[in-house]
C-alpha positions in Angstrom: -17.5 -15.9 -5.5 -15.5 -12.7 -4.9 -13.0 -13.4 -2.2 -13.3 -10.5 0.6 -9.8 -8.7 1.9 -8.9 -7.1 4.7 -8.8 -3.6 3.1 -12.4 -4.0 1.6 -13.4 -4.9 5.0 -11.8 -1.9 7.1 -12.1 0.5 3.8 -9.4 2.5 2.4 -9.3 6.1 3.5 -8.2 8.8 1.3 -4.9 9.3 0.4 -4.4 13.2 1.9 -5.3 11.7 5.6 -2.6 12.6 8.2 -1.9 8.6 9.0 -0.6 6.0 6.4 -0.6 2.9 7.8 0.7 -0.7 6.3 -2.2 -3.3 7.5 -0.6 -6.8 8.4 -2.8 -9.3 9.4 -0.9 -11.8 12.4 -3.5 -14.6 13.9 -7.0 -13.2 13.2 -5.9 -9.6 14.0 -5.0 -6.7 11.7 -2.5 -4.1 12.6 -1.3 -0.7 11.2 2.5 0.3 11.0 3.1 3.4 10.0 4.9 3.2 6.4 7.8 5.6 7.4 8.7 2.8 10.2 9.3 -0.1 7.4 12.1 -1.2 5.9 11.1 -4.1 3.5 9.0 -7.0 3.0 9.8 -10.1 2.3 8.4 -13.7 2.0 9.1 -15.6 4.8 12.2 -17.6 5.7 13.0 -19.5 8.6 14.9 -17.8 11.4 17.7 -19.4 13.0 16.6 -19.6 16.4 18.3 -17.6 19.5 18.9 -19.5 22.9 17.3 -18.8 25.8 15.2 -16.1 23.6 11.3 -15.7 24.9 8.5 -17.5 23.1 7.8 -14.7 20.9 11.2 -14.0 19.2 11.5 -16.2 16.3 15.1 -16.0 15.7 17.2 -14.3 13.3 17.2 -13.6 9.6 19.3 -11.7 7.2 17.6 -9.0 5.0 19.0 -7.2 2.1 22.9 -8.5 3.8 21.4 -6.9 7.8 20.8 -9.3 10.0 17.3 -8.7 12.1 15.4 -10.3 15.2 12.6 -11.7 14.3 9.3 -11.3 16.2 6.0 -13.2 15.9 3.6 -10.1 16.4 0.9 -12.7 16.8 2.1 -13.8 20.0 3.3 -10.6 21.6 -0.1 -9.4 21.4 -2.0 -12.3 22.5 -3.7 -13.3 25.6 -3.8 -17.2 24.6 0.0 -18.6 24.5 -1.0 -21.3 22.3 -0.9 -18.9 19.1 0.4 -20.8 16.3 3.3 -19.7 14.6 2.3 -19.7 10.5 3.9 -16.6 9.3 3.8 -15.9 5.6 6.2 -13.1 5.4 8.4 -10.8 7.7 8.3 -7.0 8.3 11.8 -5.6 8.9 11.5 -2.3 10.7 13.7 0.7 10.7 16.1 1.5 13.1 19.6 0.9 15.0 18.2 -2.2 16.5 17.2 -4.5 13.3 13.9 -6.0 14.3 11.3 -7.5 12.1 8.0 -9.0 12.5 6.1 -12.2 11.3 2.9 -11.6 10.0 0.7 -14.3 7.9 -0.6 -11.3 5.6 0.4 -8.2 4.5 -1.9 -5.8 2.7 -2.3 -2.7 0.9 -1.5 1.1 2.7 -4.5 2.8 4.2 -4.8 6.7 5.7 -6.7 7.1 8.9 -7.3 10.8 10.4 -5.3 11.1 13.5 -8.6 12.0 15.6 -10.3 8.5 14.6 -7.5 6.9 16.8 -8.5 5.7 19.9 -5.4 6.0 22.0 -4.0 3.2 24.2 -0.7 2.5 26.2 1.7 -0.1 25.2 2.4 -2.3 22.5 -0.9 -1.2 21.0 -0.6 2.4 20.4 -4.3 2.9 19.5 -7.0 1.6 17.5 -9.2 2.7 14.9 -12.6 0.9 13.8 -14.2 0.9 9.8 -16.5 -1.4 8.6 -17.2 -3.3 11.7 -13.3 -4.3 11.8 -10.7 -3.1 14.1 -7.4 -2.2 13.1 -4.6 -1.8 16.0 -2.2 0.4 15.7 1.3 -0.5 16.6 4.2 1.3 18.8 6.7 -0.1 17.5 9.3 2.0 20.5 7.3 -0.7 22.9 7.9 -3.9 20.5 11.6 -5.2 22.1 10.7 -4.8 26.1 7.4 -6.1 25.1 9.0 -9.1 24.1 11.6 -9.2 26.5 8.8 -8.5 29.3 10.9 -8.5 32.2 14.7 -9.9 31.1 17.8 -7.3 31.3 17.2 -4.9 28.2 20.5 -5.6 26.0 22.9 -2.8 26.3 23.5 -0.1 23.8 25.8 -0.1 20.7 28.4 2.6 20.9 
């Protein structure tokens, strides 16, 4: 019996389309992360916990010599607070804040046309449906504010 992958469920578009997204699964949901926002994808390593951090912050890990704050994507985006934290991979993101996402599985790169994306506000910046599966497109600028949710945002580094 052939195993079905999430790429086969959503369908891989032609590579010349306008948005290139890396597919990741966290919990039972599929997410799209812009390929130009990803600096590295690494196997799971246990984060060092941070005291008084929000529940979605798993801690910090060293990836290629830099410290990244790891957020549990399923907990950030789920209405259910009892999300099992069973991540198996970490996606390090580009940017000054050195943030990373803990996910269950990382898949292939898919391409979608911008006009097929339904816009949404917040951390989920949009969504696209293909072959009956919805791919939630992350707005990574909202990652830190969503995780902190009302806590004081840290000061900028100069």
